[in-house]
N, C-alpha and C positions, 0 to 999 in steps of 0.2 A: 342407512343402518351401518353403525360402527362396531367392526367387530372386533373384540380384542380375547388373546389366547393367553392363559394365563399359564404357565410351564412350571410343574414340579411334582412335589410329592403331599396327598392328604394321609394323616395317620390320625389313628384313633388315641385321641387325648383322654388322661387324667388328671384332673386337675381337683385342686383341694375346692369341698364344698363346704358351709355355712357352719357345719357339724364338724369339730375338730376330732382328727383322725380319718375322716371319710373321705371320698372322690367321685366327681361325677363324670359319666362316660360323655365323648362328646367327639368328634370329629377336626381336626385342624392341622395346620401348615402351611408356612410362611406364605407361598406365592397362591394357597386357597385362600386364606384368609385376608389377601387383598382380594381375591376373584368373587369371595362371598362379600366382601364390605362396597367393592364396585358396582354387586348385581343390585343391591339395596340403594344406593344412591342413583345410579342411573336409569333413566325411563326406557320405556319398551322399544323406541328408537337406536336400542345400543343389545348387542349381542354377547353375552360373557362366557367365554370356553372354558373349559380347563384341559390339558393335554399332560397325561401321566399313564400310569400303568396301574392294575390291580390284579387280584387272584383272581378263580374262580371260587372262591368260599363264600359262606353264609357273612362274612364280616366283611367281605370286600362288594356283596352285595348292596349291605345297609350302607354302606358307604355312598354307592352310587345312587342309591336312594335319595338320601340324605343333600347332593349336590342336587339333584334335577331337582327335588320340592322346594331348593332355593332358589331355582330357577338357573344353574350352572349348567352349559351345556356339556355333556359326556360324551359325544358321539367322537371325541380324539383321544379318549382312555382306551388302552390297551387292556384285554383281559389274556394272562398268562397264565397257564395252567400248570399246578406244580408250587405256586406263591402264593402268598399275601400281602397283606397291610401292615405298615411298620406300628408300632405304638411307642408312646412318649408320656412321660409322669410328670408331672410340675411340681414343686416344691417351691413355696415360700418363705421367705425372712425379712420381714419388714418392708413387704410389696415388691421384694425384687427375686426374680424367679432363676433357679437352676432347673435343671433337665434330667431326667434318666431316659435312655432310649433303649428300645430293643427292636432293630429291623432290618436284624440278616437275610430274612424272607421276603424282604420286600421286593413287591416287583415293579415298584417306580425306581429300583435301582436300574433297571433294564429302560425306562422310556424311551432313550434314544436310541435304541440298538437297531431299528429301522429309520434311514433315512429318506425314506421314502414316503413311510406313514408322518414323521414329522413334515416335511413337505407337502403332504396333503393336508394336514391339520391347520397350517399356516395360510393356507391358498383361501384367498377371499379376504384374509385377515388385516386390517391396519395397524394393529398392534401387537405388537408379542411383547409378554413381562417376564422376566425370569430374573434368578437371586443366585448367590453363592452358595446357597443349599443346594439347589438345583443342580450345579456342576458337582460339589463335594461327594453327593453320594452316587455317581456316574464312574464307571471305568474311566481310565485317560483317553481309550479309542473314542469313547461314548462321547466324551467332552467336545474332544474333537469333530466330533459328527455334529452334536448339536450346535458348536459358533459356527461351522461351517455354514450350517442351513440358515442360521439368523444372520449369517453377513451376507447372505443371499438373498435372505428376504429383505434386508433393508437395501441393498442395490439396489432391487426391483421398486421401492419406495414405501417401502415398510418401515414404522417405527418401531426401536426395539428400545424397552426401557429395563435398564436392571440396577437392582439393590446387590450390593455387595454383600451384608449379612452375613460377615466373615463368623466362622464357626472352627477355629481349630481343629478341636476333637474330630470334626468330622473327617478332618483332610490326612493323607499321607506324612506331609512335612510341614512345616511353614510355607518354606520357600516354595513348593508346588502350588499351595494354597493362593500365595499372592501372586507367583507367574500366571497363573489359571485366572485369577480376577482380574489382572492386568489385560488378559487376552479378551476376555470377555467385553472389557471395557472398552475396547478398540472396536467392536463390533455393533456397538449402542449408541444409540439418538440420547438418550438421556441417561444418566447415572445418581442415584438417590443415597450417597453413603451414609453413616455413622461416624461420627469424624471421632469419640473413644474407642470404637475400634479399630481406624485406621490408623490412631496415632499409636498405637501399640503396635500392631503386625505391620506396617509402614515406616513409624517412625515422624509421621507428620509433627513442626513444631506447633501449627496452628490450621485452622478449619480452611484458612487461604492455602495451606502446603497442600491440603486433601484436596481441595476444587485444583488448584494448578496442578496437580496430577494430571487428573483424570481429563481436564480439558488439553492436555499435550496429547492424551492418549487418544482424542478423537472426538469425544462429546461434547454435541451441542450445548446440552443442559446441564449443569451440575448441582442439585441441591444438598448442601451438607448438612444434614440433621448434626444435633449436639445436645442432645437430651431435655431438659427446659428450660436451655441458652438460646443464644440469636441463631438462626438460621440462615446460613450464606447461601445465596443464590447467583450462578452465571447464567445467562440465557443470551447465545448468539452473541458475548462479548460484550454485555451491559450486567453490571456488577449492583445487586440490590441486596438486601437484610431484611428480615422479618423478626421481630421478637415475638414468641407466641405467651398468649393468656397462662398462668401457673394454675395447675390443677390444685383444688380444693383440697383433695387428701388422693394420694396414692395406694390402691389397695392391691394391683398386681399387673406389672408393666408387660406381661404376654400380650402381644400381636401390637404393640404399640408402633413401631415401625411398618409395619403391614398395612395397618389401618392409615396411616399417614399417610402412604403411598396411593390408597384408593381416596383418598379425601383431593389428594393432590391431582392425579390425574383425572377425577369423575369433574373435578372444577376447570380442568384444562379443555375436556372434551363440551363443557358447556360454555367455553369461548371466553372465560373469566382471566382477566391480566393474572402475571404469574406470581405476583406477591400476592395477590388473593385466594390464588391456588394454593399455595404453600402455608397461607394461614388457616386455611380450610382445612387443611391436612391435619396440621397442628392441632386445632380443635377437637378435629374426632378422634384424635389420638390420645388428646385430655380428657376426653370424655371415654375413654377404651378402659384407660389405666387406673378407672374409679369403680370397673366392676372386677369377677371373678371369671377366669377364663380367658380363652383369645377371641370369642365372639359374641357378639353384644346387640339387640336391636339398633338400628339408627332411627329408627320414628320416637320423636319425643312422647 
């Protein structure tokens, strides 16, 4: 059995419904979205767990129930008194989304406060997945704890997968964000950046520059997503490219990258060549952006 631990924050999601001016309530969050899609794509010989923290209130209970109903393991999730879960609202304009957040009392901001707990959660896992958002919600001290634990996990033979997922509004300053992202890259085997974000905040002239920066940081595999454009891949020094099939329509781009990550990792775990894994990730993302909200059933 392969065990995957996804690390981050699950939030209450308010997403626009088909009725103008109304919203539907769900649960989502970048690393949880990836875990949710992975659970759908993988067979019973794989275990998908979520490492986070929630409160002890009713909405936290509902969130745990949602994860358990989806088949995602919740044993690594801390229950912290006096706190709750974060909330975000999606607003759409021509298929592109913007977000408003309420996360001041989110228990997930303390998910890495206990390094012993993180170590126990990763014990026996083969893959740990996290993102720039995971880091952004933590204190500076807890970011360091999480990265040190992930470095030890990698050193012990585990595979660390990182999506930079740059969200500058969550960080103290852009400089802290970029320094933290590169610190995370240095403990990661696989990095899955999006070139548009990287160009804005790191000044990368092209996807090749994004790829080169993460290879220099020590990543063995780098997959540079580029919206609907060509995807650039470096796998242990071998460079290749995949041109994704364009979606027939774009309804909501929420979770496009998260679902890509899941499709890519699931295909890799099935032993498929890396170009096929990237193509399958892109195909899943292409389907996801044609529906509303972060989560959609993978079954045809």
